[in-house]
C-alpha positions as a Python dict, from the first residue, in 0.01 Angstrom:
ca = {
    (1, 'A'): (0, 0, 0),
    (2, 'R'): (-269, 24, -264),
    (3, 'C'): (-205, -309, -439),
    (4, 'V'): (6, -621, -385),
    (5, 'I'): (154, -836, -660),
    (6, 'I'): (222, -1204, -581),
    (7, 'A'): (481, -1365, -808),
    (8, 'G'): (692, -1676, -811),
    (9, 'E'): (1060, -1714, -867),
    (10, 'G'): (1271, -1909, -1110),
    (11, 'G'): (1017, -1934, -1389),
    (12, 'A'): (725, -2075, -1189),
    (13, 'F'): (445, -1912, -993),
    (14, 'C'): (433, -2207, -752),
    (15, 'A'): (495, -2569, -845),
    (16, 'G'): (305, -2689, -536),
    (17, 'G'): (407, -2841, -207),
    (18, 'D'): (735, -3023, -158),
    (19, 'I'): (629, -3385, -200),
    (20, 'A'): (948, -3497, -26),
    (21, 'E'): (790, -3368, 297),
    (22, 'Y'): (463, -3559, 256),
    (23, 'P'): (574, -3894, 400),
    (24, 'D'): (649, -3719, 730),
    (25, 'F'): (282, -3644, 794),
    (26, 'R'): (74, -3813, 525),
    (27, 'F'): (-27, -4106, 746),
    (28, 'D'): (-54, -3905, 1068),
    (29, 'A'): (-406, -3760, 1069),
    (30, 'A'): (-333, -3511, 1349),
    (31, 'A'): (-16, -3380, 1182),
    (32, 'L'): (-189, -3362, 844),
    (33, 'R'): (-485, -3172, 995),
    (34, 'D'): (-250, -2931, 1174),
    (35, 'F'): (-46, -2872, 858),
    (36, 'H'): (-352, -2789, 645),
    (37, 'E'): (-572, -2616, 902),
    (38, 'A'): (-299, -2410, 1070),
    (39, 'D'): (-6, -2366, 834),
    (40, 'V'): (-162, -2376, 488),
    (41, 'W'): (-501, -2229, 576),
    (42, 'G'): (-332, -1964, 789),
    (43, 'G'): (-134, -1839, 490),
    (44, 'L'): (-427, -1858, 251),
    (45, 'S'): (-652, -1680, 501),
    (46, 'A'): (-405, -1393, 525),
    (47, 'L'): (-437, -1344, 150),
    (48, 'L'): (-815, -1380, 156),
    (49, 'D'): (-847, -1132, 444),
    (50, 'C'): (-619, -871, 287),
    (51, 'D'): (-815, -549, 229),
    (52, 'V'): (-565, -435, -35),
    (53, 'P'): (-623, -570, -388),
    (54, 'V'): (-392, -861, -475),
    (55, 'V'): (-276, -940, -829),
    (56, 'A'): (-124, -1278, -916),
    (57, 'R'): (159, -1264, -1172),
    (58, 'I'): (151, -1621, -1298),
    (59, 'E'): (438, -1755, -1503),
    (60, 'G'): (512, -2122, -1567),
    (61, 'A'): (377, -2381, -1327),
    (62, 'C'): (79, -2296, -1106),
    (63, 'M'): (15, -2632, -943),
    (64, 'G'): (-150, -2751, -622),
    (65, 'A'): (-72, -2488, -361),
    (66, 'G'): (-3, -2250, -649),
    (67, 'V'): (-362, -2281, -768),
    (68, 'E'): (-473, -2223, -408),
    (69, 'I'): (-258, -1910, -375),
    (70, 'A'): (-376, -1780, -713),
    (71, 'A'): (-738, -1847, -608),
    (72, 'C'): (-686, -1605, -316),
    (73, 'C'): (-586, -1323, -551),
    (74, 'D'): (-832, -1070, -687),
    (75, 'L'): (-688, -1063, -1038),
    (76, 'R'): (-480, -1326, -1215),
    (77, 'V'): (-248, -1227, -1501),
    (78, 'A'): (-83, -1525, -1668),
    (79, 'G'): (175, -1594, -1932),
    (80, 'A'): (74, -1792, -2237),
    (81, 'A'): (294, -2083, -2124),
    (82, 'A'): (145, -2098, -1773),
    (83, 'R'): (-8, -2430, -1666),
    (84, 'F'): (-268, -2481, -1392),
    (85, 'G'): (-343, -2800, -1204),
    (86, 'A'): (-395, -2975, -874),
    (87, 'P'): (-262, -3325, -941),
    (88, 'I'): (-270, -3426, -576),
    (89, 'A'): (-476, -3736, -661),
    (90, 'R'): (-167, -3878, -833),
    (91, 'L'): (-7, -3889, -489),
    (92, 'G'): (-301, -4085, -349),
    (93, 'F'): (-481, -3833, -131),
    (94, 'P'): (-735, -3553, -159),
    (95, 'M'): (-701, -3178, -137),
    (96, 'A'): (-787, -3048, 211),
    (97, 'P'): (-1155, -2946, 240),
    (98, 'R'): (-1109, -2570, 282),
    (99, 'E'): (-849, -2562, 7),
    (100, 'A'): (-1085, -2748, -229),
    (101, 'W'): (-1360, -2500, -138),
    (102, 'L'): (-1127, -2213, -223),
    (103, 'V'): (-1034, -2358, -563),
    (104, 'R'): (-1402, -2428, -636),
    (105, 'Q'): (-1495, -2070, -544),
    (106, 'A'): (-1237, -1923, -783),
    (107, 'A'): (-1230, -2177, -1066),
    (108, 'G'): (-1592, -2291, -1065),
    (109, 'D'): (-1743, -2627, -979),
    (110, 'A'): (-1681, -2804, -1311),
    (111, 'T'): (-1320, -2690, -1335),
    (112, 'A'): (-1248, -2779, -972),
    (113, 'R'): (-1390, -3127, -1034),
    (114, 'E'): (-1174, -3170, -1342),
    (115, 'L'): (-861, -3051, -1160),
    (116, 'L'): (-920, -3272, -856),
    (117, 'L'): (-1086, -3583, -1000),
    (118, 'E'): (-888, -3613, -1324),
    (119, 'A'): (-569, -3441, -1205),
    (120, 'A'): (-614, -3230, -1518),
    (121, 'V'): (-362, -2965, -1613),
    (122, 'L'): (-505, -2664, -1796),
    (123, 'D'): (-321, -2427, -2024),
    (124, 'A'): (-351, -2052, -1973),
    (125, 'A'): (-601, -2002, -2256),
    (126, 'T'): (-835, -2265, -2106),
    (127, 'A'): (-800, -2116, -1758),
    (128, 'Q'): (-894, -1778, -1901),
    (129, 'A'): (-1187, -1916, -2101),
    (130, 'R'): (-1321, -2069, -1778),
    (131, 'G'): (-1285, -1743, -1585),
    (132, 'F'): (-1000, -1838, -1353),
    (133, 'V'): (-752, -1605, -1525),
    (134, 'Q'): (-846, -1252, -1628),
    (135, 'R'): (-560, -1187, -1871),
    (136, 'V'): (-323, -1407, -2072),
    (137, 'L'): (-23, -1226, -2213),
    (138, 'P'): (290, -1325, -2401),
    (139, 'D'): (532, -1466, -2145),
    (140, 'D'): (773, -1175, -2172),
    (141, 'Q'): (491, -928, -2094),
    (142, 'V'): (344, -1085, -1780),
    (143, 'A'): (546, -879, -1531),
    (144, 'A'): (455, -555, -1710),
    (145, 'G'): (93, -665, -1734),
    (146, 'A'): (71, -729, -1360),
    (147, 'I'): (232, -391, -1289),
    (148, 'D'): (-13, -222, -1527),
    (149, 'A'): (-307, -381, -1342),
    (150, 'A'): (-161, -270, -1008),
    (151, 'R'): (-114, 85, -1139),
    (152, 'R'): (-475, 100, -1259),
    (153, 'I'): (-588, -12, -914),
    (154, 'A'): (-351, 229, -736),
    (155, 'R'): (-491, 527, -930),
    (156, 'L'): (-833, 466, -778),
    (157, 'A'): (-955, 554, -431),
    (158, 'P'): (-794, 313, -181),
    (159, 'Q'): (-1091, 327, 57),
    (160, 'A'): (-1324, 221, -226),
    (161, 'A'): (-1096, -76, -300),
    (162, 'R'): (-1096, -180, 66),
    (163, 'L'): (-1474, -150, 93),
    (164, 'N'): (-1523, -343, -232),
    (165, 'K'): (-1294, -619, -105),
    (166, 'Q'): (-1489, -639, 220),
    (167, 'T'): (-1819, -657, 30),
    (168, 'L'): (-1690, -927, -204),
    (169, 'R'): (-1559, -1125, 94),
    (170, 'Q'): (-1904, -1114, 256),
    (171, 'L'): (-2069, -1226, -67),
    (172, 'R'): (-1829, -1521, -92),
    (173, 'G'): (-1937, -1651, 246),
    (174, 'P'): (-1734, -1841, 504),
    (175, 'A'): (-1518, -2139, 423),
    (176, 'P'): (-1650, -2468, 553),
    (177, 'V'): (-1495, -2620, 860),
    (178, 'A'): (-1308, -2939, 786),
    (179, 'A'): (-1494, -3259, 869),
    (180, 'P'): (-1333, -3454, 1155),
    (181, 'D'): (-1252, -3748, 928),
    (182, 'A'): (-1126, -3541, 634),
    (183, 'Y'): (-767, -3619, 728),
    (184, 'A'): (-810, -3983, 828),
}
């Protein structure tokens, strides 16, 4: 493989976690820690550690975990109607530390603060203006735009892409380890 495209289904990139599941572990610090540090971070780490370039094809809602998944991608191509947010504060709890670090790395400090502290939802044009999204296309052209980006990448030397990804990963630095009380 020379490039991977991550896309959602049913008109949304990812609407976030299933809030119906939250009561099962929200008030159990050990279960919450395990969910975020093993399950969620495990999946996000796999994307971050991928040596093949990853393109996000973002249509519709890109919320919570969707923003986290998109933040792991190298390029983000969005439809004009796409919306970005992390409204987890509306549910009464914070984003997990490593996940917040990831969003901050990709979206920038000011945007991460706005997403997390105000539960702001950004439109695609704003996300692009702030550097989180590289391209905003008409909604009916997003799939083709993501494929075009993947083709441009695939025409280049795959070893160069892998080495560039490794270099960029080193420049990003390691994710912080979650504080013991982050899930209390």
